[in-house]
C-alpha positions in Angstrom: -128.8 -182.9 0.5 -130.3 -181.0 -2.5 -133.2 -178.7 -2.7 -135.9 -181.1 -3.6 -134.9 -183.6 -0.8 -134.7 -180.6 1.8 -138.2 -179.4 0.6 -139.7 -183.0 1.0 -138.1 -183.5 4.4 -139.3 -180.2 5.8 -142.8 -180.7 4.4 -142.9 -184.1 5.8 -141.8 -182.9 9.1 -144.6 -180.1 8.9 -147.3 -182.7 8.2 -146.1 -185.1 10.8 -146.1 -182.3 13.5 -149.5 -181.0 12.6 -151.0 -184.5 12.7 -149.5 -185.1 16.1 -150.8 -181.7 17.5 -154.3 -183.1 16.3 -153.7 -186.4 18.1 -154.4 -188.6 15.0 -152.8 -191.4 13.6 -151.3 -191.7 10.0 -154.3 -194.2 9.4 -156.8 -191.8 10.4 -155.2 -188.8 8.4 -155.2 -191.0 5.4 -158.8 -191.8 5.7 -159.7 -188.1 6.2 -157.7 -187.3 3.3 -158.7 -190.1 1.1 -155.1 -191.4 0.6 -153.3 -194.5 1.6 -151.5 -194.9 5.0 -148.3 -195.8 2.9 -148.5 -192.4 1.2 -148.7 -190.5 4.5 -145.8 -192.4 5.8 -143.8 -191.8 2.7 -144.7 -188.1 2.6 -144.0 -187.5 6.3 -140.6 -189.2 5.9 -139.6 -187.0 3.0 -139.4 -190.2 0.8 -142.3 -189.1 -1.7 -143.8 -186.0 -3.4 -147.3 -185.8 -3.5 -149.6 -184.3 -6.0 -151.3 -181.0 -5.5 -154.6 -182.5 -5.3 -153.7 -185.0 -2.6 -151.6 -182.2 -0.7 -154.8 -180.2 -0.7 -156.7 -182.9 0.7 -154.1 -183.6 3.4 -154.1 -179.8 4.4 -157.8 -179.8 4.7 -157.7 -182.9 6.8 -155.2 -181.4 8.9 -157.1 -178.1 9.3 -154.0 -176.0 7.9 -153.0 -174.6 4.5 -151.0 -176.3 2.1 -149.0 -173.2 1.7 -147.9 -173.7 5.2 -147.1 -177.2 4.6 -145.0 -176.3 1.6 -143.2 -173.2 3.0 -143.5 -173.1 6.8 -144.8 -169.8 6.5 -148.1 -168.7 7.9 -150.1 -167.1 5.2 -153.4 -165.0 5.2 -155.3 -168.1 4.5 -154.0 -169.5 7.7 -155.0 -166.5 9.7 -158.4 -166.6 8.2 -159.0 -170.4 9.2 -157.9 -169.2 12.8 -160.4 -166.5 12.8 -163.2 -169.0 11.6 -162.2 -171.2 14.4 -162.5 -168.4 17.1 -166.1 -167.6 15.7 -167.7 -170.5 17.7 -165.6 -169.7 21.1 -167.3 -168.8 24.0 -166.3 -165.8 26.0 -164.6 -167.8 28.6 -162.8 -169.7 25.8 -161.8 -166.5 24.1 -160.3 -165.0 27.5 -158.3 -168.1 27.7 -157.0 -167.9 24.1 -156.3 -164.3 24.7 -154.1 -165.0 27.6 -152.4 -167.9 25.8 -151.7 -165.7 22.9 -150.3 -163.2 24.9 -147.7 -165.6 26.6 -146.6 -167.1 23.1 -146.3 -163.7 21.5 -143.8 -162.8 24.3 -141.6 -165.7 23.6 
């Protein structure tokens, strides 16, 4: 497998994993990102590359950075997005998140 094929497979796997974490179908993701379901399927399967514009729309629909989808590395923008989500959490939710975070970071 050459670099491009591996890149497309890995990116597709990250898109698929995030979509499943959010509990949405390929069709729902396609609608949110204003792309076709066929494109989502092809990208998730590593069969097709996607333009930067479409990748940005997909990443927004998945609430994750395009950087992460392409590289698999958490960027500063990912951390910022997480912080933005936490702004609306209640005190009880923040305590639960804190406990869960401690458990995850010990892995």
